[in-house]
C-alpha positions as CSV (number, residue, x, y, z in Angstrom):
1,M,17.7,20.7,10.2
2,Y,16.9,17.4,11.9
3,S,17.8,18.4,15.4
4,I,14.3,18.0,16.8
5,A,14.3,14.3,15.9
6,E,17.8,13.9,17.5
7,Q,16.7,15.7,20.7
8,R,13.5,13.6,21.0
9,L,15.5,10.4,20.5
10,S,18.1,11.5,23.1
11,R,15.4,12.3,25.7
12,L,13.8,8.9,25.2
13,V,17.1,7.2,25.6
14,D,18.1,9.4,28.6
15,S,14.7,8.7,30.3
16,G,15.3,4.9,30.0
17,T,12.3,4.5,27.6
18,G,14.2,4.4,24.3
19,D,13.7,0.6,24.1
20,L,10.0,1.1,23.6
21,L,10.8,2.1,20.0
22,V,12.1,-1.5,19.5
23,S,8.6,-2.9,20.4
24,G,6.6,-1.6,17.5
25,Q,4.4,-4.0,15.5
26,V,4.6,-4.5,11.7
27,G,2.4,-6.2,9.2
28,L,2.1,-6.6,5.5
29,E,-0.6,-6.7,2.8
30,K,0.8,-8.0,-0.5
31,E,-1.3,-8.0,-3.7
32,S,-0.5,-10.4,-6.5
33,L,-2.2,-11.0,-9.8
34,R,-3.1,-14.6,-10.7
35,V,-2.1,-15.3,-14.3
36,M,-2.4,-18.3,-16.6
37,S,0.7,-20.1,-17.9
38,D,0.9,-17.9,-21.0
39,G,0.9,-14.7,-18.9
40,N,-2.7,-13.7,-19.5
41,L,-4.9,-12.6,-16.7
42,A,-6.6,-15.6,-15.0
43,Q,-10.3,-15.8,-15.7
44,T,-11.0,-18.4,-13.0
45,R,-12.7,-17.7,-9.7
46,H,-10.7,-17.3,-6.5
47,P,-9.8,-20.9,-5.7
48,R,-12.2,-22.5,-3.2
49,A,-9.3,-24.3,-1.6
50,L,-8.1,-20.9,-0.4
51,G,-11.3,-20.3,1.5
52,S,-13.8,-17.4,1.3
53,S,-12.3,-14.1,0.1
54,L,-15.0,-12.4,2.2
55,T,-14.2,-13.9,5.6
56,H,-10.6,-15.4,5.4
57,P,-8.3,-13.3,7.7
58,Y,-5.1,-13.8,5.6
59,I,-6.0,-14.7,2.0
60,T,-8.5,-12.6,0.1
61,T,-8.9,-10.6,-3.1
62,D,-8.6,-6.9,-3.8
63,Y,-10.4,-5.4,-6.9
64,S,-10.5,-8.4,-9.1
65,E,-11.1,-12.1,-8.7
66,A,-7.6,-12.4,-10.2
67,L,-6.0,-10.0,-7.8
68,A,-5.1,-12.0,-4.7
69,E,-4.2,-10.3,-1.5
70,F,-2.1,-11.8,1.4
71,I,-2.3,-10.4,4.8
72,T,0.1,-11.1,7.7
73,P,-1.0,-10.7,11.4
74,P,0.9,-7.9,13.2
75,S,4.1,-9.0,14.9
76,D,7.1,-7.4,16.6
77,S,9.4,-9.5,14.5
78,I,10.1,-8.7,10.9
79,P,11.5,-12.1,10.1
80,A,8.3,-13.7,11.5
81,V,6.2,-11.4,9.3
82,L,8.2,-12.5,6.2
83,D,8.0,-16.2,7.3
84,F,4.2,-15.9,7.4
85,L,4.1,-14.2,4.0
86,R,6.3,-16.9,2.5
87,D,4.2,-19.7,4.0
88,T,1.0,-18.0,2.8
89,Q,2.2,-17.9,-0.8
90,C,3.6,-21.4,-0.5
91,F,0.1,-22.6,0.5
92,V,-1.5,-20.6,-2.3
93,Y,0.8,-22.3,-4.8
94,E,-0.2,-25.7,-3.5
95,N,-3.7,-24.8,-4.7
96,L,-3.1,-22.8,-8.0
97,G,-2.7,-25.6,-10.5
98,D,-1.1,-24.3,-13.7
99,E,-1.6,-20.6,-12.7
100,F,1.1,-18.5,-11.0
101,L,1.5,-15.2,-9.3
102,W,2.7,-12.2,-11.4
103,A,6.0,-10.9,-10.1
104,T,5.6,-7.2,-10.7
105,S,3.2,-4.4,-9.7
106,M,2.2,-3.5,-13.3
107,P,0.0,-6.1,-15.1
108,C,0.5,-7.4,-18.6
109,V,-1.4,-9.0,-21.5
110,V,-4.6,-7.3,-20.6
111,A,-7.3,-7.8,-23.3
112,G,-9.3,-4.7,-22.5
113,E,-11.5,-3.8,-19.5
114,T,-13.9,-6.7,-20.0
115,S,-11.2,-9.2,-19.5
116,I,-10.8,-8.1,-15.9
117,P,-13.2,-10.0,-13.6
118,I,-14.5,-7.9,-10.7
119,A,-14.2,-9.7,-7.3
120,E,-17.3,-11.5,-6.1
121,Y,-18.0,-12.0,-2.4
122,G,-21.3,-13.9,-2.4
123,S,-24.9,-12.9,-1.8
124,S,-24.7,-11.5,1.8
125,N,-25.2,-7.8,2.2
126,P,-21.5,-7.3,3.3
127,G,-20.4,-9.3,0.3
128,L,-22.6,-7.4,-2.1
129,M,-21.4,-4.1,-0.7
130,K,-17.8,-5.1,-1.5
131,T,-18.7,-6.1,-5.1
132,V,-20.8,-3.1,-5.8
133,Y,-18.0,-0.8,-4.5
134,R,-15.7,-2.4,-7.0
135,R,-18.2,-2.0,-9.8
136,G,-18.3,1.7,-8.9
137,L,-14.5,1.9,-9.1
138,G,-14.5,0.4,-12.5
139,H,-17.0,2.9,-13.8
140,R,-15.2,5.9,-12.2
141,Y,-11.6,5.1,-13.0
142,G,-11.5,2.1,-15.3
143,R,-10.8,-1.5,-14.3
144,L,-7.2,-1.4,-15.6
145,M,-6.2,1.1,-12.8
146,Q,-7.5,-1.3,-10.2
147,I,-5.3,-4.3,-11.0
148,I,-2.0,-2.6,-10.3
149,A,-0.5,-4.5,-7.4
150,G,1.4,-3.2,-4.5
151,V,2.7,-3.9,-1.0
152,H,1.3,-2.2,2.1
153,F,3.4,-1.8,5.2
154,N,1.4,-1.5,8.5
155,Y,3.1,-0.1,11.5
156,S,2.1,0.8,15.1
157,F,4.2,1.9,18.0
158,A,4.0,-0.1,21.2
159,D,1.1,1.0,23.5
160,A,3.6,1.7,26.3
161,F,5.5,4.1,24.0
162,W,2.8,6.8,23.9
163,P,2.7,7.7,27.6
164,A,6.5,7.8,27.7
165,F,6.6,10.0,24.6
166,Q,3.9,12.2,26.0
167,E,5.9,12.6,29.2
168,I,9.0,13.8,27.4
169,E,6.9,16.2,25.2
170,K,5.3,17.6,28.5
171,D,1.9,17.2,27.0
172,S,-1.1,17.0,29.3
173,R,-4.0,16.2,26.9
174,P,-5.9,12.9,27.0
175,L,-3.6,10.1,25.8
176,Q,-5.8,9.2,22.8
177,D,-5.7,12.8,21.5
178,F,-2.0,13.0,21.9
179,T,-1.5,9.6,20.2
180,A,-3.7,10.6,17.2
181,D,-2.0,14.0,16.8
182,S,1.4,12.2,16.9
183,Y,0.4,9.7,14.2
184,F,-0.8,12.6,12.1
185,A,2.6,14.3,12.5
186,L,4.2,11.1,11.3
187,I,1.8,11.0,8.3
188,R,2.6,14.6,7.3
189,N,6.3,13.9,7.4
190,L,5.8,10.8,5.4
191,Q,4.1,12.9,2.8
192,R,7.0,15.4,2.9
193,F,9.6,12.7,2.5
194,G,7.5,10.1,0.8
195,W,9.2,10.5,-2.6
196,L,12.1,8.6,-1.0
197,V,10.1,5.4,-1.1
198,P,9.6,5.1,-4.9
199,Y,13.2,6.3,-5.4
200,L,14.7,3.6,-3.1
201,F,12.2,0.8,-3.8
202,G,10.3,1.7,-6.9
203,A,10.2,-1.3,-9.3
204,S,7.9,-0.3,-12.1
205,P,10.0,1.8,-14.6
206,A,8.3,0.1,-17.6
207,V,4.9,-1.1,-18.6
208,C,3.3,-3.4,-21.1
209,K,1.8,-1.5,-24.1
210,S,-1.4,-3.5,-23.6
211,F,-1.9,-1.8,-20.3
212,L,-2.5,1.5,-22.1
213,G,-4.8,-0.1,-24.6
214,G,-3.7,2.2,-27.5
215,A,-4.2,5.4,-25.6
216,E,-1.9,8.3,-26.3
217,T,1.1,8.5,-23.9
218,N,4.2,10.6,-23.3
219,L,6.1,7.5,-22.3
220,D,9.1,6.4,-24.4
221,T,9.2,3.2,-26.4
222,F,11.5,0.5,-25.0
223,D,10.7,-2.1,-27.6
224,A,7.7,-3.2,-29.7
225,S,5.7,-4.3,-26.6
226,T,7.0,-2.0,-23.9
227,Y,6.8,1.6,-22.8
228,Y,9.1,3.1,-20.2
229,E,10.8,6.2,-19.0
230,P,14.6,6.2,-18.8
231,Y,14.8,7.6,-15.3
232,A,11.5,6.3,-13.9
233,T,11.3,4.6,-10.5
234,S,7.7,3.8,-10.1
235,L,5.2,4.4,-12.9
236,R,2.7,2.8,-10.6
237,M,3.0,5.9,-8.4
238,G,3.0,8.2,-11.4
239,D,0.1,9.7,-13.4
240,I,-0.8,6.4,-15.1
241,G,-1.6,4.8,-11.8
242,Y,-4.8,5.1,-9.7
243,Q,-5.5,8.7,-8.8
244,N,-8.4,10.6,-7.3
245,N,-9.0,13.0,-10.1
246,K,-12.2,14.8,-9.1
247,E,-10.8,16.8,-6.1
248,A,-9.7,19.8,-8.1
249,K,-13.1,20.1,-9.7
250,T,-15.1,19.7,-6.5
251,G,-12.8,21.6,-4.1
252,V,-12.7,18.6,-1.7
253,K,-9.3,17.8,-0.4
254,V,-8.6,15.6,2.6
255,C,-6.9,17.5,5.4
256,Y,-4.1,16.0,7.6
257,D,-3.9,18.8,10.2
258,N,-5.3,16.5,12.9
259,L,-7.8,13.6,13.3
260,D,-10.9,15.8,13.5
261,A,-9.9,17.7,10.3
262,Y,-9.2,14.4,8.6
263,V,-12.5,12.8,9.5
264,T,-14.5,15.9,8.7
265,S,-12.9,16.4,5.2
266,L,-13.1,12.7,4.4
267,S,-16.7,12.5,5.5
268,Q,-17.5,15.5,3.4
269,A,-16.1,13.8,0.3
270,I,-18.2,10.7,1.1
271,E,-21.4,12.8,1.6
272,T,-21.0,15.3,-1.3
273,P,-22.7,14.4,-4.6
274,C,-20.6,14.4,-7.8
275,P,-22.6,15.4,-10.9
276,E,-20.4,13.2,-13.1
277,Y,-21.1,10.1,-11.0
278,E,-24.8,11.0,-10.8
279,K,-24.9,10.6,-14.6
280,L,-23.7,7.0,-14.2
281,G,-26.6,6.2,-12.0
282,V,-26.6,4.2,-8.8
283,V,-29.2,1.5,-9.6
284,V,-29.3,0.8,-13.3
285,K,-31.8,-1.7,-14.7
286,G,-32.3,-3.1,-11.3
287,R,-28.7,-3.6,-10.4
288,Y,-26.4,-1.5,-8.2
289,E,-23.6,-0.1,-10.3
290,Q,-22.0,2.0,-7.4
291,L,-22.7,2.4,-3.7
292,N,-23.7,6.1,-4.2
293,A,-23.0,9.0,-6.6
294,N,-20.8,10.9,-4.2
295,I,-17.2,12.1,-4.7
296,L,-16.1,9.0,-2.7
297,Q,-18.3,5.9,-2.3
298,I,-16.5,5.0,1.0
299,E,-13.2,5.9,2.7
300,N,-11.0,3.4,0.9
301,E,-11.6,5.1,-2.4
302,Y,-9.5,8.0,-1.4
303,Y,-6.0,7.3,-2.7
304,S,-3.2,8.3,-0.4
305,T,0.4,7.1,0.1
306,I,-0.3,6.6,3.8
307,R,-3.5,6.2,5.8
308,P,-4.3,6.4,9.5
309,K,-6.1,3.2,10.6
310,Q,-8.2,1.9,13.4
311,I,-9.5,-1.7,13.8
312,V,-13.2,-1.6,12.8
313,D,-15.9,-3.6,14.5
314,A,-18.5,-5.4,12.4
315,F,-20.6,-3.0,10.4
316,E,-18.6,0.1,11.5
317,K,-17.4,2.8,9.2
318,P,-13.7,3.5,9.3
319,V,-14.2,7.2,10.0
320,H,-16.4,6.3,12.9
321,A,-13.8,3.9,14.3
322,L,-11.2,6.7,14.0
323,K,-13.3,9.3,15.7
324,Q,-14.3,7.0,18.5
325,R,-11.0,5.2,19.3
326,G,-8.3,7.3,17.6
327,V,-5.5,6.0,15.4
328,R,-4.3,2.4,16.0
329,Y,-1.7,2.1,13.2
330,V,-0.6,3.6,9.9
331,E,-0.6,1.9,6.5
332,L,2.1,2.9,4.0
333,R,0.8,2.1,0.5
334,S,3.5,3.4,-1.8
335,I,5.7,0.2,-2.1
336,D,6.0,-1.6,-5.4
337,V,6.1,-5.4,-5.6
338,N,9.8,-6.2,-5.8
339,A,10.3,-8.4,-8.9
340,F,13.7,-9.6,-7.6
341,E,12.2,-11.1,-4.5
342,P,9.9,-14.2,-4.5
343,L,8.0,-12.7,-1.5
344,G,7.7,-9.3,-3.3
345,I,9.6,-7.6,-0.5
346,N,12.6,-8.4,1.6
347,E,13.9,-7.9,5.2
348,R,16.3,-5.1,4.3
349,Q,13.4,-3.0,2.9
350,L,11.3,-3.6,6.0
351,R,14.1,-2.7,8.4
352,F,14.5,0.6,6.5
353,L,10.8,1.4,6.4
354,E,10.3,0.8,10.1
355,A,13.2,3.1,10.9
356,F,11.9,5.6,8.4
357,L,8.5,5.8,10.0
358,I,10.0,6.2,13.5
359,F,12.2,9.0,12.1
360,C,9.1,10.7,10.6
361,Q,7.4,10.5,14.0
362,L,10.4,12.1,15.8
363,H,11.0,14.9,13.3
364,E,9.2,18.2,13.7
365,S,6.0,18.3,11.6
366,P,4.1,21.5,11.2
367,V,0.8,21.5,9.3
368,I,0.9,21.4,5.5
369,G,-0.2,24.6,3.8
370,A,-1.6,24.9,0.3
371,K,1.7,25.7,-1.3
372,E,3.6,23.0,0.4
373,G,0.8,20.6,-0.5
374,E,1.4,21.4,-4.2
375,H,5.1,20.9,-3.8
376,I,4.5,17.5,-2.1
377,D,2.3,16.3,-5.0
378,R,4.8,17.6,-7.5
379,N,7.8,15.9,-5.7
380,E,6.0,12.6,-5.6
381,L,5.1,12.7,-9.3
382,V,8.5,13.7,-10.6
383,A,10.3,11.2,-8.3
384,A,8.1,8.5,-9.8
385,H,8.7,9.5,-13.4
386,R,12.3,10.9,-13.2
387,G,13.6,9.9,-9.8
388,R,16.9,8.5,-11.1
389,D,17.8,11.6,-13.1
390,P,20.9,13.0,-11.3
391,R,19.8,16.5,-12.1
392,L,16.3,16.2,-10.7
393,L,15.4,19.0,-8.3
394,L,12.7,18.7,-5.6
395,Y,11.0,21.5,-3.7
396,R,12.0,21.8,-0.1
397,G,10.2,24.8,1.3
398,D,10.6,27.7,-1.1
399,E,13.9,26.4,-2.4
400,K,14.9,23.5,-4.6
401,I,17.4,20.7,-3.8
402,L,18.7,17.8,-5.7
403,L,16.8,14.6,-4.9
404,R,20.0,12.7,-4.3
405,D,21.4,15.4,-1.9
406,W,18.1,15.4,0.1
407,A,18.0,11.6,0.1
408,R,21.5,11.4,1.6
409,E,20.6,14.0,4.2
410,I,17.5,12.1,5.4
411,I,19.2,8.7,5.4
412,S,22.1,10.1,7.4
413,A,19.7,11.7,9.9
414,M,18.2,8.2,10.5
415,T,21.5,6.9,11.9
416,G,20.6,7.3,15.6
417,V,17.2,5.6,15.1
418,C,18.9,2.6,13.4
419,E,21.6,2.4,16.1
420,L,18.9,2.2,18.8
421,L,16.9,-0.5,16.9
422,D,20.1,-2.5,16.4
423,K,21.1,-2.4,20.1
424,D,20.4,-6.1,20.9
425,L,20.5,-7.5,17.4
426,P,23.4,-9.5,15.8
427,G,24.7,-8.1,12.6
428,K,23.1,-4.7,13.1
429,P,20.5,-5.2,10.4
430,Y,19.0,-1.7,10.6
431,S,22.3,0.0,10.1
432,A,23.2,-2.4,7.3
433,S,19.9,-1.5,5.6
434,L,20.6,2.2,6.1
435,A,24.0,1.7,4.4
436,A,22.4,-0.1,1.5
437,Q,20.0,2.8,1.0
438,Q,22.8,5.3,1.2
439,E,24.5,3.4,-1.5
440,K,21.4,3.8,-3.7
441,A,21.3,7.6,-2.9
442,Q,24.9,7.8,-4.1
443,D,24.4,5.6,-7.2
444,A,20.9,5.1,-8.7
445,D,22.1,2.1,-10.6
446,F,21.6,0.1,-7.4
447,T,17.9,0.8,-7.3
448,P,15.4,-1.9,-8.3
449,S,14.0,0.2,-11.1
450,A,17.5,0.6,-12.7
451,R,18.3,-3.1,-12.1
452,M,15.0,-4.0,-13.9
453,L,15.8,-1.9,-17.0
454,E,19.4,-3.2,-17.0
455,A,18.2,-6.8,-16.9
456,M,15.7,-6.2,-19.7
457,R,18.5,-4.8,-21.9
458,R,20.9,-7.5,-21.0
459,E,18.5,-10.3,-21.8
460,G,17.0,-8.5,-24.8
461,E,13.5,-8.7,-23.5
462,G,10.6,-6.3,-23.0
463,F,8.6,-5.9,-19.8
464,F,6.3,-8.8,-20.4
465,H,9.1,-11.4,-20.9
466,F,11.1,-10.0,-18.0
467,A,8.1,-10.2,-15.7
468,L,7.1,-13.7,-17.0
469,R,10.7,-15.0,-16.4
470,K,10.8,-13.7,-12.9
471,S,7.2,-15.0,-12.2
472,Q,8.3,-18.5,-13.3
473,Q,11.4,-18.3,-11.1
474,H,9.3,-17.4,-8.1
475,Q,6.8,-20.2,-8.9
476,A,9.7,-22.7,-8.9
477,Y,11.0,-21.3,-5.6
478,F,7.6,-21.7,-3.8
479,R,7.0,-25.1,-5.2
480,S,10.5,-26.2,-4.0
481,L,9.6,-25.4,-0.4
482,D,8.3,-27.9,2.2
483,L,5.5,-26.1,4.0
484,D,5.4,-26.7,7.7
485,P,2.6,-29.3,8.4
486,E,1.2,-27.2,11.3
487,R,1.1,-24.1,9.1
488,R,-0.7,-26.1,6.3
489,E,-3.2,-27.4,8.9
490,M,-3.8,-23.9,10.0
491,F,-4.5,-22.7,6.5
492,N,-6.8,-25.7,5.8
493,R,-8.7,-25.0,9.0
494,L,-9.1,-21.3,8.1
495,T,-10.3,-22.3,4.6
496,G,-13.1,-24.4,6.1
497,E,-14.0,-21.9,8.8
498,S,-14.1,-19.0,6.3
499,L,-16.4,-20.9,3.9
500,A,-18.7,-21.8,6.8
501,R,-18.8,-18.3,8.0
502,Q,-19.8,-16.9,4.6
503,Q,-22.5,-19.5,4.3
504,T,-23.9,-18.5,7.7
505,M,-23.8,-14.8,6.7
506,E,-25.8,-15.6,3.5
507,A,-28.3,-17.7,5.4
508,D,-28.9,-14.9,7.9
509,N,-29.3,-12.2,5.2
510,D,-32.9,-11.0,6.1
511,E,-32.5,-7.3,5.2
512,S,-32.8,-5.7,1.8
513,F,-29.5,-4.4,0.3
514,S,-30.9,-0.9,0.0
515,D,-31.9,-0.9,3.7
516,Y,-28.5,-2.3,4.6
517,L,-26.7,0.5,2.7
518,Q,-29.0,3.2,4.3
519,R,-28.3,1.9,7.8
520,Y,-24.5,1.7,7.1
521,F,-24.2,5.2,5.7
522,S,-26.4,6.7,8.4
523,Q,-23.8,6.0,11.1
């Protein structure tokens, strides 16, 4: 079943180019809610000592002023990426006062929608656009959905890999076209096998009752303050998380057949009016409440577990960048914040995820038809809500297979990739990670979601007290570290530079916001 991946790997090795798979680049984006000492969502502004959230390259905000986001530069070293993420959070803690970073994906102690402050980015047109976009998200989906935190794993193959891979594939197209099609093959396989990520790494099997705000739910009651599902892995990835819920009504569905189909279908969603959003209004009482009344305001509104990405120039739409320069890297977005790790993720997870994406690239990947698309959506949903159920069946083609059996198959099929990645590394970390994931496939009690529920039962605590305890432990960890002086100096320098850059952007703001938006969307 996985023979194509094995054959491609063998051809790369036999041609002497297998080592190019070792040279890929990885990066992380980790979201963390700032909370007060009592666990309530912080109402303070993004600390000025951390710089401008509009222009800082590594420390910014996501939806809310309280939802910090930490970005690592791309690197060919996973330990270096984790070191940078650690140092970033260490620097943040030096400037947080009594606040701390919430240790889980799901928020807690939320006093309704109005208690969630939307991120502010200043008075420049780019800053206003980011804030208005967030206002629109709040109107469309509710603010609560937007403060669920996650970890994004960015990955790109080495530039030199693509001509070598194209050679063994005997493909004569322009390299940019071949590269883009190859990345889309990876993306389709990640969608097919993506349920494996919440099973192995899901860490949100429970949620604070305050998150649902009294709404009806099918979730079970864990205790007076907590809902859960007994076999859940990642409620964040389930139907209580952020979803695009207008596609079925409008008939717009993003297509992953190839880059042109993706750009065309995504552009259609951005350009097609939605009657429900038109009722909200765009400019209401003189203030922009959303960027437009279309199905999607901009590309980022489309929720997906993995995205093709290209580095954008200033004032460039992402779909334009993709169309002009192809795919630069992929962004895997289905990873929960790991409450058992101060950094929110660990090296063993990253080793597996890198090998997993390489395997998805090498495995055969036909286009996804309508029926398979429905099966993919269903598999992802049931894996999120019932992934640890030993009887859970997933769709594979027209047949059904036990999740655990399929998981063991895929993990075993990754052996060759991990052996290649391990070739010059002491301790064979990729194979060690693979063995650890195989152990989870054999016994779901080893998964983070099972460990979380077991800890809550053992300590006699609901989700809030578990998350608060882990958050306080992580706070103590970061405050015990001695940040390298050169790293601190770098972050202090970036703070000043980012604040100055935002000030310059605001001083140069000589175009009306409506003209700015019209010019942006006319690209």
